[in-house]
Each structure stands twice: as C-alpha cells, then as structure tokens.
N, C-alpha and C positions, 0 to 999 in steps of 0.2 A: 504493500500500500504506500509506503514512503521510501525514499532513497536517503542514503547517508549524505548529509550536506557537507560542503567544505568548511573548514574552520575560518574564522574571521580575524584578521590581524588586529592587534590592540590599537594601532594607529587609526584604523577605520572605526573602531568602537568609540574612540575619543572624538573623532570627527562627527560621528552621529550625535553624540552628546552636545557638541557645539551647535549643530543644526537645530536641535530641540531647544537649546537655550536661546538662540536667535529668534526662532519662531515664537517662543514664549514671551519674549520682550515685546514683540510687535502686538501679539494678540491681547495681552493684558492691557495694553494702552488703549484698545478700542472697546473692550468689553463693557457692556451696559452704558455705552456712550451713543449719542446720535450718529448713526452711520447710514450712508445711502446704500440701499439694497437693490441690486440689479438682477435681472433674470437672464440666464444663459440660454443658448439655443434649445436645450432640453428642458427649459422652464425651471431648472434648479436655481436657487439664489446664490449670489456671490457678493462679497463686500471687499472694501479696500483692505481689510485685515487679511482675508484669504490671499489676495494678490501680493501684498507686501511681505507676508510671512514666507510664501513660496519663493519670491524673488530673493529674499535674504538667504534662504537655504541654498538656492541654486548658485549664488555668488560664492559661498563658502566651498561648495563642491568644485566649481570651476577653478578657484584659486588653489585648491589642494591638488587636483589632478584633472587636467582638461581632457583626458582620454576616457574618463568615466561616463557612462550613460546616465541619463535622467529621464524619468517618466513621471510627470507631475500633473495634477488635476487642472491647474490654472494655465500653465504655459506649455503644455504638450510634451512631446518626446524627442530626445536627441540621442543618437548613438546607442540605441537599445540592443545592438548586436555586440556591444563591448563585453569584456569579461566581467566587469563590475558595473552594475546598474542600480542607481538609487531610485526608489519609488516613493513619491511624496504626496501627502494630502495635508495641506497646511491647516485646514479646519475641517475635520470630519464631524459632521453635525452642524452645518451652518445654520439650519433652522433653529436648533437649540441655542446657538450663539446669538442670533439676532433677537431671540425672545428672552435672553437673560438667564438661560438655564445652563449650569456648568457640567453638562454631560458630554460636551464636545471634546475633541482632542486633536493634537497634531500627530499624524501617523508618518513614520519613517521606516522604510524597509530597504535592505541592501541585498541584492542578488549577486551570486557568483556563478557565472555560466548557467544562468537560469534558475538556480536553486536559492531559496531564501536562507540567508545566513545571519541576519540581524533584523530585529524589529523593535520599534519604540512606540509606545502610546504615552503621550505627554498631556496631562490635564493642567493647563497653566494657572487656572484660578485656584484650584485646590492644592497645587504644587505637588502633584503625584506623577511619578514617571515609572512606567514598567519598561524593563529592558530585557529582551531575549536575544541571546547569542548562541548559535549552534554549538552544541556540546557542553553548554554551561547551564547552571540553574538560572531560571528567571528571577529577576529581582524587582521589588517595588521600593523606590527610593533607597536602593542599595542593600535591602534585606531580602533574603530568599523567600519566595512564596510557592505554595503548592495548591493544586486543585484538591477537591474533596471527593471521597468515594460516593458513588450513587449508582449502584448496579441495576436499578429498576427505574425507568423513566416515569412510572406512576408516582414517584416521590420527588420528582425533579422540579427545580425552578428553571424556567425557560424564558429567554429573552429574544425578541426581534425588534428592530428599530420601529417598524410601522407595518400594519397589515397590507397597505397598498403596494409594498415591495413584491408581493406574491401575485402573479398574473397567470391567466389561462389555466392549464391543468395543474399548476402548482397550488392553486387556491384550495381545492378540496384536500390535498395532501397536508397542507399547513393546518387547515381547520381541524382535521381529525387528529393530527399530532397535538395541537394545542389543547384539545379536549382530553387527551390521555395523561397530560402531566399534572402535577399538583398545583403549580403556581406559574401560570403564564403571564408575562409582562411585556409591555411595549415601552419604547422611548428612551433607551439608555445610549443609543448610538455606539461608538467605539468603546465607551466606558464599560459596557456589558462584558466585553472580552477581558478587560482588566479584572473585573469582579469574578469572572470564571477562573482566571489564573490564580486569584487570591483565595479561592475556596468559598465564595459566597453565592455563586450561581453555578448551575450544573450543565446547562445547555444554552448555546446560541445557534439559532437556525435562521438563515437569511437567504435572500435572493436579490437579483437585479443589482448586484454590486459590481464595481469596477476594480481593477487590480490595486489601485491605491487605497481602496477601502479594506482589503483583506490581507494583502501580502505581509504587512507588518505583524499580523496576528500569529503567523505560522510558528516562528521561533519562540514567541512569548508563551503560547499555549503548550507547545511541545516541551519547552524547558521547565514548565511547571508541572509536568506529568500528564497533561491532557492530550487529546487527539483533535486534529483539525484537517478536514478534507473537503472536497466537493461532495455533491449528493450521491455520486457513484463510488465514493471511497478513494478517489485518486488525489495525489498530492497537488496542492495549489501552485499555480504559476501564472505568468503573464497571460497565457492563453486559456485559462480556465473560464467557465461560462458564467461565473458570478454567483453561483449558488453554493452556500457554505454551511457545513455542520461542524460546530466546535463542541466538544464534550470534555468534562473533567475526568470522567471515568470511561475507559475503553469499552466496557460492557454496554453502557448507555449509548455510546457512539454507534455500536453495532446494531442496537435496537432501533435507533433512529434511522440508520441506513436501510434496514429492512422495511421500515414503514414507508420510506420515501422511494423505495424501488431500487436502492443500491445493492451492494453485496451482502449486507446484513450479517446475521449472527455467525454464519460460517464463512464470511468473506475474509 
C-alpha cells in the first residue's frame, strides 16, 4: 500500500520551518482585520494574506535552491519534474480565515522524486505546528504525538471539512459512512488532521481536494502511527484524485476502505 520514502536532509527541514515562520508572520497580520475577498475562477475565495504568504515562501525556496520545484495554490507550478518539489497552501481554510475562525493553517509538503518526505501544518493564531518527516516521529511544537487506537469505526470521531466536498456517487458512500461512526463532525479544515495525529480524532475522510490540500498530511499522519491513502488504499501523490482517508488506527482504515469500495479488510 505504501512505499518507503527517502529521508529528508536536516537543511531542508530547517528551510521548511523558515517557510512556516514567514507565512505565519504574514497571516497573523491580517487575521480578523478588514481584508478584500476575491473569488477565483473556481469560485473559491482568496485574500491578500493567501497571496503574500505564498509569495514569501516561494522567495525563500528560490533563494535556497533555484532548481527546486514549487507547486502552490496561488501562483501555480514550476519545475515539478525536479527531484525536490515543494507543495504549498498558504491558507488552507480561507473560508475559516475570513470568518475569524482559527481552524485554518499553512500547509507545506516536500516531495523527493514524487514521494512525500516532509509535511507541516502550521496554525499561526494558536501557534501550533505539526511537523512530519519521513522516518521520524511526528511532533507538535517539538513534542512527539501519537494517534489513538480505534479498531471499530462505530466508536470513531470522524471529520470532513464540509458535506459539499462529496459529489455524485461519493455522496451516498459518505452519508452511510457518516451514519456508522459515533461522532461525525464538519468544519475543522486542515486542523482535523493535526487533531488525528495528536490522538483526539480517529478518522478524516474527504474528497475534491487538490495536492496542496493533502500532501503535507502524509508524513504527519504516518509519523504519528496512522495511515493515510486515497479511497483505493494507494499512497498519495501529485497525481492522486483528491479523495483521502486518514485513520489513526490501521484496522479502522481498512474498515473505511471496505465501505468506500477500496481494498478493505484484507487489502
């Protein structure tokens, strides 16, 4: 189901922390302040905070090594065939940001030859930062965190950002899964994945995501002892279809896959 990822050099871990620091400085300056909200072509909102945060991160990457690729939500993709590719979402949860709710976050992922080797979720208002590096334990503000056991989804707390992210034939699959768990919840954006890594949530199941929405989660969830794949049980990458299953317990992950039509309990 998963491949063994390459290790990540300490210099690139340090660079990732600098990217998160730079984005945090920009975002904090605009939070709960009057900002103009524009609609992108897909009708999703964007603010000056999104654009300035990503621009700041991209400048640091280019200064460090101009051969690295970048795939960002606001300014597009360059050199995505490079060995090292940064995937950036300056504000995941812009709707939360513009309504004053601190469930948004800056997402940073680093891929090496297509494999996720580093991920950051940074919540700048609460000053919480999850860091996942391939082969290392996931940390929250420097302290290791772990997922919690939940071998039966009937006892699970389940998050998704919003019901409208499920479309077409995914709708009934989501609805019946939501009915099977103990505590279904909406509205945590990327923060739900951090809560899963820290042992407060059992499942995050989502759809209609872009690579910058999910790639940072891979090393964070795996380094905390969890499992994260697409709905078929395959490892996530730039070419995934945007449907994600994250679970703190591998048994619960297999149960969800079986429900969604993936490989399931014997996969």
